[in-house]
N, C-alpha and C positions, 0 to 999 in steps of 0.2 A: 427468850430462848425456846419458848414453846414446849414441845414434848421432850426436848433435851434436858429439861429439869428432872424428868424421870430418870434419864440416863445418868445424870450427875448424882442423884440420890442413890442409884444402884451402885455407882462407882464408890461412893463413900461407904456403903454397907459392905461391899466386897473388901475394901481396904481395912475396915474395922474388924471384920471376922478373921481376916488373914493375920492381922496383928495379934488378936487373941489366941489363935491357934499356935502361932510361932512362940508366943510368950508362955502358954500353958504346956504345950507338948513338944516344943523345940523342933517343930516340923520344918523340913527343907522348903524354902521359899519357892523353888522351882517346881515342887510337887504340889504344895497346898494352894498357891495362888491361882493357877489355871483350873484346879479342881473346884475351888470355891466360886471362881468367876463364872464358869460354865454352869455350875449347879444353880447359882442364884439367878442367872439370866433366864434359864428355862423354868425354874421354879416360879419366878415372877409371872411368866407367861401362863403357866398352869393355874395359879391362884387367880389371876385376872380373868381367865376364861370361866372359872368356877364361880367367882363372885358376880361377874356380869350375868351369868346364866340364871342366877337365883331371882333376878328381876327382869329378865329379858322379855317375857311375855306379859308382864304387868304394864301394859301400854294402852292408853285410851284410843290411840290411833287405829287400833285393830277394830274398834267399833264403828269407825267412820270411813276408813279407807280400806279397799280390798287388798290387803297385804297378807301374803302367806307367811305362816310361822317360820318356814324354812328360810325365807328371805331375811327375817330378823336374825336368825341363827348365822347366816352367811355374813351379815354385816358385823356381828359380834366377833366371829372368827377372824375375818380379814382385818378388822380394826386392831385386834391384838397381835396379829402377824406383823402389821406395820410397826407397832410399838416394839415388837421383838427385834426387828431389823434395826431400829434405833439403838436398842441396848446392845446389839452385837458389836457396836463400835468399841465397847469396853473390852470384849473378847479379843478383837483385833489388836488393840493397844497392848494388852497383856501379852499376847503371843509375840508381838514385835519386840517388846521390852525384854522378854525372856529368851528370844531367839528360837521359839518353838516352830518347827517346820512340819508341814503336813506330809503324809505318805499315802500309799495306795489304800490303806485302811480307811481313808477319808470317804471313799465311795460307799461305805456302809451307811453313811449318813442319810442316803436316800430312803433306806428302810425306815430310819427314825423319823424322817419328815412325813412319810405316809402314816406312820403310827400317830404322830402328833395331830395331823389334820383329821384323821378318822375319829380319834378320841375327842378332839375339840368339838366336832359336830355332835357326836353322841352325848357328851356330857352336857352341852348346851341344851339339847332337846330334853334329856331325862331330868336334869335338875330344874330346867325351866318349867316343865309341866308339873313336877313335884311341888316346887315352891309356889307356883301359881295356885295350886289346889289347896296346899297346906302351908300357910305362911310361916308357921312356927319353925319349919325346917331351915329357914334362912339363917337364924341365929345358931342352930345346931351345926350347920355346915361351916359357918365362919369359925366357930370354936374348934371344930375338927381340923380345919386347915392349919391352925396354929399348932395343934398337937402333932399332926403329921410332919410339919416342918422340923420339929424338935427330934423326932424319932427316926427320921430318914437321913441317910448320909448325903446331905446336900452341902453342908459347911464343915463336916467332919469326915474323916476317912474310915471306911469299913474295917480296915486293918486294926483300928483301935478297939474293936469289940473282942471280948474274950468269950462271950456266949450269946445266945439268942440271935445268931446270924441268920437262921432260917426265916425268922419272922421279920427282922429289921432290914435284911439285905436280900437274901435269895428270893423270897416270895413277897417282897414289898413292891407292889405294882408301880407306885409312884417313882421309886428308885429305878426300877427297870425301864420305865418310860424315859426318864432323864438320861439313863445310860445309853439308850439307843441312839442318842445324838452326841452325848458327852464323850463316850469311848472313841468313836471315829475322829472327833476333833482332837483328842489327845493322842491320836496315833495308835489306838488299840483296836484289835479285831473284836467284833461282837461275839460273845460266847453263846453257846447253844441255849443255855438257860434263859438269857435275855431274849433271844429270838423266839423261843417257844412260848414263853410267858406272855410277851407282847402280842404275838400272833393270836394266841388263844383268847386273851382278854379283849383285844380289839374286835375280834370276830363276835364274841359273845355280846359285847357292848353294842356293836352295830345291829345285831339282831333284835336286842331289847329296844333300842332307839327306834328302829323301823316299826316294830310292833306297836309301841306306845304312841308314836307319832300318828300313825294311821288310825289308831283307836280313839285318840282324844283330840285330834287337831280341830275338829268342829265343836266339841264340847268346851274347849278352852275359852272360847269367847264368852261363855256364861259364867266363867270363874273370875273374870276381870272385875 
């Protein structure tokens, strides 16, 4: 089955989390299933980008072959985009099963795609350089990913919160990045908070990535 094993495992995770939500919180299947499906699919993409970026420049080929660091970043990003398209099959099946139809709000997804691509490149560059220079950060980042997964509304609804919504929802950048694509898919219009936070964060990250890439792209070879 090749890469579709990943799609199958993703499908099992979605069904399991949906069953738990329905059992614990009596959530409507038509609400929680598409929410969890889209959340898990795009969260898997984000985590895969981050985990790959921690070791992306730790490559002996850089010492023997004239490969630019940005080329390795592009390979990492497009590899994960291909895997994302594999997993989108699960989203299509869920939408067909529940009879969910797209509307004009779907076109907001193009903003989300731009946000995802920009952040994918920036994260790959920043985390790649950081973990190449300081290898201990690899474990720290992996542990942080698990914590972020638990505190971010990926498999649970924000409406279940009674407090701390500013930290866990409104200014949670991971949640806002996911919402930039999840909301249009679910037929919702992007709110101004999501648009502004994503735009500001992506611009800042782009500037940081550009600065550190130009500063350390030659020194990185001595860190391998």
